[in-house]
C-alpha atoms as one frame of an Amber mdcrd trajectory, in Angstrom:
protein
   4.759  -0.327 -23.695   6.330   1.878 -26.288   6.906   5.454 -25.675   4.426
   7.422 -28.381   6.683  10.537 -28.175   3.932  13.471 -27.654   5.183  16.862
 -29.097   7.338  17.934 -26.024   6.995  21.776 -27.323   2.984  22.068 -26.174
   1.985  22.073 -22.450   0.487  18.949 -21.225  -2.251  18.793 -18.691  -0.863
  15.814 -16.176   2.576  14.734 -15.489   2.509  11.623 -14.038   6.119  10.922
 -12.065   6.312   7.101 -11.431   4.895   4.088 -12.908   3.445   2.474  -9.713
  -0.252   1.604  -8.641  -0.968   5.618  -7.522   0.488   6.969 -10.677  -1.657
   4.167 -13.048  -4.896   4.746 -11.046  -4.781   8.257 -11.169  -4.035   8.652
 -14.571  -6.735   6.019 -15.432  -9.640   8.077 -13.298  -8.644  11.075 -15.184
  -8.575  10.104 -18.717 -11.701   8.392 -18.176 -13.287  11.606 -16.471 -11.808
  13.496 -19.346 -10.779  11.651 -22.367  -9.288  14.875 -24.085  -6.311  15.061
 -21.128  -2.939  15.105 -22.420  -0.627  12.932 -20.051   3.001  11.889 -19.835
   4.214   9.369 -17.249   7.853   9.516 -16.429   9.734   6.314 -14.827  13.330
   5.897 -13.796  13.268   2.797 -13.912  13.111  -0.249 -16.728   9.712  -1.087
 -16.153   6.580  -0.071 -14.072   6.022  -1.133 -10.913   9.325  -2.150 -10.204
   9.166  -0.969  -6.986   6.616  -0.728  -3.988   3.812  -1.774  -6.197   5.757
  -5.012  -6.940   4.231  -8.350  -5.640   7.496  -9.467  -4.181   7.786  -5.360
  -2.049   4.216  -4.922  -1.580   2.354  -6.806   1.434  -0.462  -8.214  -1.369
  -2.900  -8.338   1.154  -5.542  -6.327  -0.363  -5.662  -4.472   3.742  -9.042
  -4.093   4.182  -8.345  -4.513   8.158  -9.747  -7.735   8.132  -6.600  -9.593
   9.791  -4.185  -6.482  10.249  -4.243  -5.490  14.109  -2.083  -2.773  14.318
  -5.286  -0.856  12.828  -7.200  -1.835  15.785  -4.868  -0.215  18.587  -6.000
  -1.151  22.272  -6.580   2.092  24.408  -5.091   2.099  28.022  -8.356   1.413
  29.378  -8.347  -2.167  27.766 -10.860  -1.069  24.711  -9.953  -1.620  21.502
 -10.501   1.842  18.638 -11.585   0.440  15.557 -11.818   4.186  13.707  -8.811
   3.316  11.302  -9.939  -0.199  10.492 -13.319   1.103   9.681 -11.955   3.623
   6.875  -9.521   1.527   5.476 -11.855  -1.331   5.108 -14.176   1.036   3.306
 -11.115   2.592   0.680 -10.918  -1.245  -0.209 -14.752  -1.370  -1.049 -14.431
   1.467  -2.919 -11.024  -0.202  -5.008 -13.065  -3.265  -5.263 -15.700  -1.360
  -7.163 -13.303   0.744  -9.290 -11.581  -2.765 -10.075 -15.125  -4.075 -10.818
 -15.519  -1.406 -13.509 -12.078  -1.919 -14.895 -12.932  -5.412 -15.883 -16.485
  -4.531 -16.858 -15.373  -2.425 -19.594 -12.269  -4.611 -21.110  -9.786  -1.958
 -19.220  -7.788  -5.113 -17.528  -7.590  -8.587 -17.912  -9.519 -11.340 -16.307
  -9.624 -10.544 -12.543  -7.800 -14.157 -12.035  -4.835 -12.175 -13.396  -4.493
  -9.980 -10.254  -6.945 -10.794  -7.406  -8.168 -13.928  -5.928  -9.891 -15.177
  -2.816  -7.997 -16.128   0.616  -9.262 -16.054   4.042  -7.544 -13.559   6.023
  -6.574 -14.374   9.781  -5.335 -12.795  12.450  -3.523 -15.320  15.480  -2.674
 -14.515  18.742  -1.326 -16.503  21.857  -1.140 -15.695  25.435  -3.922 -15.020
  27.634  -3.765 -11.337  27.502  -3.645 -11.577  23.797  -6.477 -13.735  23.581
  -8.615 -11.434  25.370  -7.863  -8.292  23.308  -8.775 -10.375  20.249 -11.881
 -11.296  21.447 -12.375  -7.821  22.055 -11.201  -6.395  18.830 -13.692  -9.439
  17.409 -16.542  -8.030  19.408 -15.998  -4.436  18.558 -15.918  -5.023  14.718
 -18.990  -6.703  14.402 -20.540  -3.299  15.337 -19.679  -2.618  12.051 -21.313
  -3.810   8.451 -18.294  -4.088   6.939 -16.806  -6.747   9.132 -19.859  -8.967
   9.249 -19.253 -12.377   8.139 -15.884 -12.973  10.365 -15.918 -15.478  13.018
 -14.130 -15.626  16.278 -12.671 -19.442  17.562 -10.267 -19.756  20.754 -10.803
 -23.701  20.202  -7.670 -25.180  19.615  -9.345 -27.943  17.271 -11.214 -25.206
  14.938  -8.011 -23.645  14.512  -6.192 -26.827  13.204  -9.349 -26.988  10.632
  -8.562 -23.152   9.524  -4.791 -23.463   9.641  -3.194 -26.877  10.298   0.303
 -25.441   9.727   0.098 -22.816  12.193  -1.040 -25.344  14.794   1.245 -28.115
  14.448   3.412 -29.227  16.932   1.859 -26.179  19.067   1.859 -26.699  22.920
  -1.836 -28.014  23.891  -2.080 -25.969  27.189  -0.963 -22.182  25.081  -3.803
 -20.332  25.179  -4.463 -19.471  21.611  -6.909 -17.477  19.313  -8.053 -16.623
  15.345 -10.768 -14.787  13.853 -10.736 -15.345  10.505 -12.536 -13.326   7.512
 -13.363 -15.670   4.173 -14.063 -12.070   2.008 -10.308 -11.759   2.081  -8.040
 -11.382  -1.169  -4.946 -11.809  -2.116  -4.140  -8.940  -4.807  -1.013  -9.090
  -7.347  -0.743  -5.013  -7.348   2.173  -5.258 -10.004   0.553  -6.734 -12.334
  -3.085  -4.638 -11.913  -0.119  -1.752 -12.373   1.357  -3.112 -15.516  -2.156
  -3.877 -16.540  -3.706  -0.303 -15.923  -1.027   1.049 -18.050  -0.911  -0.856
 -20.939  -4.890   0.034 -20.836  -3.848   3.913 -20.704  -1.531   3.527 -23.234
  -4.234   2.558 -25.972  -6.006   6.141 -25.488  -4.305   9.354 -27.166  -2.164
  11.569 -25.941  -0.714   9.401 -23.919   2.790   8.942 -23.449   5.023   6.612
 -20.891   8.886   6.798 -20.995  11.391   4.548 -19.139  15.365   5.384 -17.870
  13.699   9.066 -17.462  14.883  10.631 -14.328  12.892  14.061 -12.835  16.102
  16.259 -11.277  14.198  19.683 -11.319  10.577  20.790 -10.879   9.852  25.098
 -11.096   6.675  26.472 -11.372   6.554  29.479 -13.475   3.978  31.854 -14.658
   1.373  29.251 -13.339   2.847  26.349 -15.567   5.174  23.481 -14.234   8.738
  22.947 -15.802  10.020  19.281 -15.163  13.223  18.744 -15.808  13.959  15.318
 -17.230  17.663  13.293 -17.855  17.402  10.093 -20.185  19.555   7.426 -17.797
  20.785   5.744 -20.870  22.089   8.704 -23.368  22.449  11.559 -20.863  20.650
  13.525 -22.597  18.632  16.423 -20.614  14.924  17.942 -21.520  11.871  20.079
 -20.063   8.372  18.894 -19.883   5.637  21.898 -19.331   2.734  20.410 -17.053
  -0.345  21.796 -15.792  -0.677  19.401 -13.074   2.280  17.297 -11.711   1.509
  14.079  -9.685   4.555  12.874  -7.815   3.738   9.366  -7.045   7.564   7.795
  -6.766   7.413   6.086  -3.919  10.273   6.850  -1.428  11.581   9.180  -4.078
   8.620  11.424  -3.957  10.103  13.610  -0.747  13.175  14.374  -2.781  10.876
  15.691  -5.364   8.560  17.064  -3.067  11.189  19.206  -1.744  12.942  20.210
  -4.932   9.250  21.527  -6.113   9.582  23.900  -3.238   6.083  24.681  -2.548
   5.171  26.155   0.919   3.134  22.994   1.974   5.851  20.612   1.434   7.953
  22.085   3.998   8.961  20.289   7.201   7.923  16.998   6.074  11.373  13.981
   6.547  11.198  10.611   5.991  12.432   7.383   7.941  13.358   4.905   5.407
  12.820   1.172   6.606  13.845  -1.789   4.392  12.457  -5.888   4.831  13.170
  -9.015   4.027  10.855 -12.098   3.405  11.526 -15.755   4.424  10.404 -16.897
   1.464   9.514 -21.145   1.289  11.279 -23.249  -1.485   9.456 -26.835  -0.349
   5.915 -27.391  -2.558   4.575 -29.753   0.037   4.739 -26.955   3.084   3.293
 -23.958   0.650   0.794 -26.507  -0.293  -0.667 -26.932   3.142  -1.096 -23.342
   3.868  -3.830 -21.418   2.215  -3.912 -17.879   4.327  -2.814 -14.557   5.121
  -2.412 -14.726   9.229  -1.202 -11.495  11.038   0.081 -11.818  14.806   1.048
  -8.709  16.932   3.733  -6.489  16.250   6.736  -6.691  18.676   6.953  -3.326
  20.231   8.606  -0.528  18.674   7.842  -2.196  15.371   6.809  -0.126  12.810
   3.133  -1.197  11.591   4.091  -2.408   7.855   6.944  -5.455   9.869   3.555
  -6.782  11.584   4.921 -10.553  11.203   2.333 -12.463   9.000   2.443 -15.915
   6.843   1.201 -15.044   3.688  -0.182 -17.195   1.190   0.064 -15.545  -2.469
   0.035 -15.629  -6.028   2.681 -14.526  -8.034   3.042 -14.863 -11.471   0.500
 -17.443 -11.536   2.053 -19.705  -8.981   1.204 -19.964  -5.504   4.347 -18.785
  -2.786   4.291 -19.222   1.221   5.963 -16.119   2.396   7.036 -14.699   6.370
   7.991 -11.713   7.815   8.633  -9.184   6.858  11.817  -8.705   8.915  12.641
  -4.986   9.166  15.813  -3.562   8.689  17.292   0.004   7.955  18.797   1.784
   4.869  19.780   5.196   4.083  18.459   4.833   0.540  14.210   5.768  -0.053
  13.972   3.157  -2.862  15.067  -0.509  -3.230  16.900   0.785  -5.994  17.757
   3.850  -4.578  21.213   5.731  -3.333  22.770   5.323  -0.626  22.550   9.320
   0.294  18.927   9.465  -0.072  18.402  10.206   3.532  21.346  12.637   4.186
  20.235  14.656   0.828  16.981  14.788   2.492  17.747  16.653   5.525  16.885
  20.510   5.053  16.702  23.513   7.126  13.246  23.356   7.363  12.630  19.924
   8.781  15.802  19.084  10.323  14.034  19.852  13.720  11.176  17.831  13.561
  12.935  14.690  12.131  15.461  15.450  15.517  12.414  15.709  17.411  10.887
  12.141  15.885  14.095  10.566  16.235  14.006  11.246  20.282  10.366  10.176
  20.567  10.995   7.230  18.441  14.002   5.501  20.730  12.195   2.048  20.773
  11.941   1.940  16.798  15.755   2.217  16.714  16.278  -0.186  19.420  14.087
  -2.474  17.377  15.651  -2.169  14.380  19.242  -2.249  15.285  18.244  -5.975
  16.523  16.586  -6.781  13.075  19.905  -5.607  11.716  21.757  -7.814  14.300
  19.150 -11.065  13.771  20.970 -14.770  12.763  19.288 -16.646  10.818  18.332
 -18.568  13.708  17.165 -15.634  15.168  14.790 -15.750  12.126  13.732 -19.390
  12.534  12.919 -18.651  15.681  10.273 -16.017  14.800   8.859 -17.975  12.654
   8.527 -20.946  14.501   6.491 -18.452  16.719   3.847 -19.097  13.581   5.172
 -22.782  12.177   5.935 -24.409  15.343   7.412 -27.417  12.778   9.353 -25.035
  10.812  13.130 -25.977   9.192  15.182 -23.971   7.940  16.297 -26.394   4.809
  12.387 -24.871   3.455  12.986 -21.565   3.665  15.287 -18.580   1.800  16.108
 -15.278   2.530  14.347 -13.078  -0.044  14.922  -8.869  -0.077  11.607  -7.082
   0.086  10.854  -3.466  -0.690  12.005  -0.142   0.885   9.424   1.957   2.656
   9.882   5.932   3.582   7.640   6.507   6.582   6.550  10.119   6.656   7.866
  12.836   9.431   6.068  15.986   9.656   5.503  19.286  11.790   4.172  19.091
  15.574   3.402  21.899  17.298   3.498  19.854  20.638   6.405  17.574  19.637
   8.415  19.332  17.050   7.621  16.740  14.543   6.100  13.091  14.758   6.406
   9.823  12.951   3.366   9.179  10.808   2.732   5.515  10.344   0.537   6.036
   7.013  -0.014   7.810   3.721   0.076  11.483   3.441  -1.416  13.597   0.456
   0.781  17.112   0.094  -0.930  19.417  -2.555  -0.023  23.040  -3.616  -2.625
  26.127  -2.354  -3.583  26.269  -6.491  -4.000  22.376  -6.992  -1.078  22.439
  -9.603   0.954  19.958  -7.959   0.662  16.439  -5.324   2.637  14.305  -3.822
   1.788  10.723  -1.648   4.345  10.160   0.807   4.131   7.105   3.645   3.794
   3.487   3.244   0.975   1.349   4.502  -1.920   0.704   3.477  -1.145   2.244
   0.395  -2.088   0.121  -2.765  -5.361  -1.457  -1.610  -6.532   2.042  -0.851
  -5.432   3.823  -3.754  -8.481   4.805  -5.327  -9.898   6.466  -2.252  -6.752
   8.600  -2.273  -7.073   9.257  -5.654  -9.957  10.785  -5.319  -9.305  12.808
  -2.488  -6.049  14.052  -4.571  -8.470  14.919  -7.608 -11.392  17.074  -4.981
  -8.554  19.077  -3.996  -6.393  19.735  -7.091  -9.826  19.042  -9.891 -11.972
  21.268  -7.572 -14.136  22.629 -10.086 -14.202  19.546 -12.220 -15.448  17.377
  -9.585 -18.373  19.541  -8.934 -19.833  18.873 -12.374 -22.625  16.717 -12.972
 -20.276  15.125 -16.034 -17.714  14.195 -13.586 -20.124  13.235 -10.759 -21.501
  10.559 -13.079 -19.245   9.276 -14.387 -17.476   8.693 -10.878 -20.207   7.232
  -9.510 -20.426   4.319 -12.714 -16.865   3.471 -11.508 -17.337   3.920  -7.873
 -21.369   3.424  -7.492 -21.097   3.851  -3.629 -18.979   7.182  -4.565 -20.476
  10.095  -1.972 -21.789   7.485   0.339 -20.375   5.774   3.381 -20.934   2.059
   3.081 -20.276   1.395   6.696 -23.165   3.113   7.584 -25.397   1.549   4.661
 -25.716  -1.818   5.907 -28.102  -2.508   2.480 -25.682  -0.881   0.431 -22.869
  -2.509   1.394 -24.057  -5.919   1.188 -25.513  -4.984  -2.626 -21.707  -3.716
  -3.827 -19.908  -6.695  -2.036 -22.059  -9.208  -4.204 -21.432  -7.122  -7.321
 -17.735  -6.904  -7.183 -17.508 -10.394  -5.938 -19.206 -11.323  -8.604 -17.409
  -9.502 -11.291 -13.850 -10.064  -9.643 -15.082 -13.619  -9.708 -14.216 -14.089
  -5.846 -14.826 -17.611  -4.119 -15.995 -16.837  -1.061 -17.035 -20.103   0.991
 -17.105 -21.490   4.445
């Protein structure tokens, strides 16, 4: 992608900070809704989607809550809460509708370049966990979005579903799994770059790499965005009516620089990750699923262990992890000073309070950092009993920043999700947080537009265009079985997903 050098003297309509899946999604949505909008995108690295959106850094699951057990917590009375899982499943259906629109209108390449069918499975062992999974399965069957899920605690059946996971396992061990054939594997890095490529063909759109945003200041209703060229050191100011901060872990420092009241009190807790990557083609070929288990006590949601089949750059890969760690960087390519520099007078109390309330998380991260190769192999063998170390190598994963926000009750709480922060006048918005992130990017950006482009979103023109891109817009798929079935049938066909038993 080559910068078209929009005249820097004029006031652009939209500035997008960060070239990840969120900025790409918002940019395409806005340009489709209003082709006259001028958009500038600034990325501090030399390529798009190199941080959280990259295939090696992102979970890539196409988070639809089919298999991620952390989205269905077990309550004290033994029941299972499914509210969050239903919301995520619906959000992913919205994403698939938008991606189908992109495919049908030749705004991205063929769907095989970014999305493929792959079974999503939850796997547990031990009687208590088996009971939990069975209860979870029963509760999810009440929602149309989870119809098609199957449950089994029969070892022979499970051996057919996931032979590597069952090979060498104690036959007396109580095990159970659920399987959803509608699951997908999504290469968000590839999808992001395709969306930006399409966006760059439109008039009045410019994208510049190696550009770091240093300051943000609003003057007379217009944002002055100070940019530094990291290659030449040159600085300039871009004026914009609306600014979106979609810089992943780098969003918090930029939100702080904006100095909007709504951004006060937010802090960030960085969590790094590593994968074990399989290097034995025979092992890779024998596994074809995303198998998720239960997280360890104190583990952040992004650290839910999974044995994960992916397609990366057209090649099948098999990963296990992630193994969590701690770094003071907010980005994989960030600075060790990111965390200390983010601590301000307005957020120090929430950060201290959240830290005191999350001692188990701190202990978990310390234990993870101290892990030896043998410890990592032991964790892998819980999912792959016959695993040998020579078949695997350690790969650095992405960096996430969990949101810390003010709480009247606790002083500060650690949020394991995404948070959209918008100014009262709708002129600037920032996205903080991590999982489920990329998979729900479309619904997150629609929510953002409803806050920041209120008047336009109410017009018949924008409403009709949104319904063309997202046919279920304004309706709840979880409450309408016929609509959910119809939408899924259409997106499955357009995205060329092969859903078979």
